[in-house]
C-alpha positions in Angstrom: 117.2 144.7 105.0 113.3 144.7 105.1 112.0 142.4 102.0 108.9 143.5 100.2 106.8 140.4 99.4 104.6 140.6 96.7 101.5 141.4 96.9 99.8 138.0 95.7 102.0 134.8 95.7 103.1 133.3 92.4 100.3 130.3 91.7 100.8 126.7 93.4 101.0 124.9 89.7 102.8 126.3 86.6 101.4 128.3 83.8 101.6 127.4 80.5 100.2 124.3 78.8 98.2 123.1 82.8 95.3 125.4 82.2 94.1 123.0 79.4 94.5 120.7 81.6 93.3 121.9 84.4 90.1 122.9 81.9 89.4 119.3 81.1 89.6 118.6 84.6 87.5 121.5 85.7 84.6 120.3 82.6 84.8 117.0 84.1 84.2 117.1 87.7 81.0 119.0 86.6 80.3 115.9 84.3 80.5 113.2 87.2 78.5 116.5 89.8 75.7 116.2 87.0 75.6 112.3 87.4 74.4 112.3 91.0 71.7 114.2 90.6 69.7 111.1 88.6 71.9 108.7 90.6 70.5 110.0 94.3 66.6 110.5 92.7 65.6 107.2 93.4 66.2 106.6 96.9 64.8 109.9 97.4 61.8 108.0 96.0 62.3 105.0 97.3 61.7 106.1 101.1 65.1 107.8 101.9 65.6 110.9 103.5 67.7 113.5 101.8 69.9 114.1 105.2 70.6 109.9 105.1 71.4 110.5 101.4 73.5 113.2 101.9 75.6 111.5 105.0 76.5 108.5 103.1 77.3 110.6 100.3 79.3 112.8 101.9 80.9 109.8 104.1 81.7 107.6 101.1 83.9 110.3 99.2 85.7 111.4 102.5 86.5 107.4 102.4 87.5 107.3 99.3 90.0 110.3 99.0 91.0 110.2 102.9 94.5 108.0 102.0 95.1 111.5 100.9 94.6 113.6 103.9 96.4 110.0 105.8 99.4 110.8 104.0 99.1 114.0 104.8 98.7 113.4 108.5 101.6 111.5 108.6 104.3 113.3 106.6 103.4 116.7 108.6 102.5 115.9 112.0 101.4 120.0 112.5 98.9 119.8 109.3 95.7 120.4 111.6 97.3 123.0 113.7 98.3 125.1 110.3 94.9 124.0 108.9 92.4 122.8 110.9 90.5 125.8 110.6 90.4 125.6 106.8 89.0 121.8 106.2 86.1 123.1 109.0 85.4 126.1 106.5 85.1 123.7 103.9 83.3 121.0 105.4 80.8 123.8 106.6 80.6 126.0 103.6 81.1 124.6 100.2 79.8 121.5 101.4 77.2 121.1 103.6 76.1 125.2 103.0 75.9 124.7 99.6 73.6 121.5 99.5 71.1 122.7 102.7 70.8 126.0 101.5 70.3 125.1 97.6 67.7 122.2 98.9 66.2 125.2 101.4 65.8 126.5 98.5 63.9 124.4 96.4 61.3 123.4 99.0 60.0 126.8 98.5 60.4 127.6 94.8 61.1 125.6 91.1 64.2 124.1 90.7 64.9 126.5 87.6 64.5 129.4 89.7 67.2 127.8 92.5 69.4 127.0 90.1 69.2 130.3 88.1 70.3 132.3 91.4 72.7 129.2 92.5 74.9 129.7 89.3 74.9 133.7 89.9 78.5 132.5 91.4 80.5 133.3 88.5 79.3 136.7 88.6 79.5 136.8 92.2 83.2 136.2 91.7 84.2 138.9 89.4 82.3 141.2 91.8 84.0 139.9 94.6 87.7 140.7 93.1 86.5 144.1 91.7 85.1 145.0 95.3 88.7 143.6 96.6 91.2 144.6 94.1 89.4 148.2 92.8 90.6 146.7 89.2 87.7 146.7 87.1 86.7 143.7 85.1 87.6 143.8 81.3 84.8 144.1 78.5 85.7 140.3 77.8 85.1 139.2 80.9 81.5 141.6 81.7 80.5 139.8 78.1 81.5 136.5 79.0 79.1 137.1 82.0 76.0 138.6 80.6 76.5 136.4 78.1 76.6 133.3 80.1 73.8 134.6 82.3 71.2 134.7 79.1 72.2 131.7 78.0 71.4 129.9 82.0 68.0 132.0 82.1 67.2 130.0 78.6 68.9 126.4 79.8 66.3 126.3 83.1 63.0 127.5 82.4 61.5 130.0 85.0 58.6 130.9 83.0 55.6 131.5 85.0 57.7 131.2 88.7 56.8 133.3 91.1 59.3 135.0 94.1 59.5 134.1 97.5 62.1 136.1 99.6 63.0 133.1 101.9 63.7 131.0 99.2 65.5 133.7 97.3 67.5 134.3 100.2 68.4 130.6 101.0 69.6 130.8 96.4 71.4 133.4 97.6 73.1 131.5 100.5 73.9 128.8 98.0 75.1 130.7 95.5 77.7 132.5 98.1 78.6 129.1 99.4 79.8 127.8 95.7 82.4 131.6 95.6 83.7 129.8 99.0 84.4 126.7 96.7 86.5 128.0 94.0 88.4 130.7 96.4 89.2 128.1 99.0 90.3 125.3 96.4 92.3 127.9 93.8 94.6 128.8 97.5 94.8 125.2 97.2 98.7 124.1 96.5 101.6 122.2 98.5 101.2 123.6 101.4 97.4 122.5 101.2 97.1 119.4 99.3 93.8 119.4 97.4 92.5 116.4 97.9 93.7 116.3 101.6 91.2 119.3 101.9 88.3 117.6 100.0 88.8 114.6 102.3 89.2 116.7 105.6 86.1 118.7 104.2 84.0 115.9 103.2 83.9 114.2 106.6 83.7 117.1 108.3 80.5 117.6 106.5 79.4 114.0 107.3 79.4 114.6 110.8 78.0 117.9 110.6 75.1 116.1 109.1 74.8 113.6 111.1 74.7 116.3 114.5 72.1 118.0 112.6 70.0 114.6 112.3 71.2 113.5 115.8 69.6 116.9 117.4 66.2 117.0 115.5 66.9 119.5 112.4 67.2 116.7 109.8 65.2 113.7 109.5 67.5 110.7 109.7 65.7 107.9 107.1 66.4 104.8 105.0 65.0 102.2 103.5 66.5 98.7 102.3 63.9 97.9 99.3 65.4 97.6 95.9 65.3 100.5 93.7 64.6 101.4 90.2 67.7 102.6 88.9 68.3 103.0 84.9 65.7 100.2 83.7 66.9 97.9 86.8 65.8 96.7 90.2 69.0 96.6 92.4 70.0 97.1 96.4 69.7 101.0 97.5 73.7 100.1 98.3 74.0 100.5 94.7 73.1 104.1 94.3 74.4 105.2 97.3 77.9 103.5 96.7 77.8 104.8 93.2 76.3 108.9 94.2 79.5 108.7 96.6 81.8 107.5 94.2 80.6 110.4 91.4 81.1 112.8 94.6 84.3 112.3 95.2 85.5 112.2 91.9 83.3 115.4 91.2 84.9 117.0 94.5 88.9 115.7 93.3 88.5 116.8 89.6 86.9 120.3 90.6 89.6 121.1 93.6 92.5 120.0 91.6 91.5 122.0 88.4 90.4 125.5 90.2 94.5 126.0 91.3 95.5 125.5 87.3 93.0 128.0 85.9 91.6 130.1 88.4 88.5 130.5 90.5 86.6 132.2 87.9 87.4 130.6 85.1 86.4 127.4 87.2 83.3 129.0 88.3 81.8 129.9 84.3 83.1 126.5 83.6 80.7 125.3 86.7 77.9 126.4 84.4 78.7 123.2 82.1 77.1 120.7 85.1 73.5 122.9 83.7 74.2 121.2 80.6 75.3 118.0 81.8 72.3 117.4 83.9 69.5 118.0 81.3 72.0 115.9 78.7 71.6 112.6 81.3 67.8 113.6 81.7 67.2 113.4 77.9 69.2 110.5 77.3 68.3 108.3 80.7 64.7 109.7 81.5 63.8 110.5 78.4 63.5 114.3 78.9 64.2 116.2 75.7 65.4 119.8 76.5 63.8 122.3 74.1 64.9 124.0 71.2 65.4 127.5 73.2 67.7 125.5 75.6 70.0 124.0 73.2 70.4 128.3 72.4 70.8 128.6 75.6 73.7 125.9 76.1 75.6 128.1 73.3 75.4 130.8 75.0 77.0 129.5 78.3 79.7 128.2 75.7 80.2 130.9 74.1 80.4 133.2 77.5 82.9 130.1 79.1 84.8 131.3 75.3 85.5 135.0 76.2 86.3 134.0 80.2 89.2 131.4 79.0 90.1 134.0 76.4 90.7 136.6 79.2 92.5 134.8 81.5 95.1 133.6 78.7 96.3 137.3 79.6 99.2 137.5 81.3 97.8 140.2 83.5 94.6 138.4 85.1 93.9 138.4 88.6 91.7 135.5 88.9 91.0 136.9 93.0 92.6 138.3 95.9 95.4 136.5 97.6 94.7 136.0 101.3 95.1 133.3 103.5 92.9 130.1 104.1 91.0 130.4 107.0 92.8 129.0 109.6 96.2 129.0 107.4 99.4 130.3 108.9 100.6 133.5 107.2 104.0 132.7 104.7 106.7 133.7 107.2 105.5 133.2 110.3 106.3 129.4 111.3 
């Protein structure tokens, strides 16, 4: 007798009160990620190259989360055989790819435009699910997507920005890498522990950045000079440690949140990172947002609420169920 498997396996985390906890984890992840920019900025202004900051940021974060990976390897000797490609893919695409493409876009276009294109990732996920499942998104999801994107346009200042083809391509590739982050994170669970996936990906990302620097593609420079951080003169080790810890917390919280609330809702909640970044710039740097940015922030939140309402429906499909890169399909081992 042949047993028919369902098209989509049961989520690794039970639905019910858990999605609310996942929502809090996703917001906390966006908050910690948004802190990294203001902390790393003094290093970039103090003679540190972007590759150096990224390598140390990923390396510290990977080491902080490495106990989870070590425990998994000790408990399951076949873990790397089953999921090694997934770890490499996570490190190369969401971790390294997103940052390299985003900063490459920044060299050719204003920050606001690059952010706007990169944060098209939630809409890309909606279209991806539509194409893969042949199920059109509900009107609530479409409305939430439109409202959130209008809010994002208002939040980021794109007035007077020029169009650059290559910069646009880089920003779109960064958005695709962000989509891969959410889809891969959603597939994490008991078989592929989220923290082990994050730790492995960050360590792979660190090695990749160092490898690109070793062959001369990325400059790797640093400085022992003190830097100004939040009005105080400190050793560069302080912001390096802080940005690494924030990165570890951001990935850990985010990768635990996505399986609980789904990739689609998590990607929309990720838009709050822009709002948090504006808030920190206001509080720490005195850069007060304009009135239109407050309106945009309200629209982003409204869009998230609309998508959240749809996610509570029992027949929701966040993304198609398919194995992660390198994952062994159920029943084959």
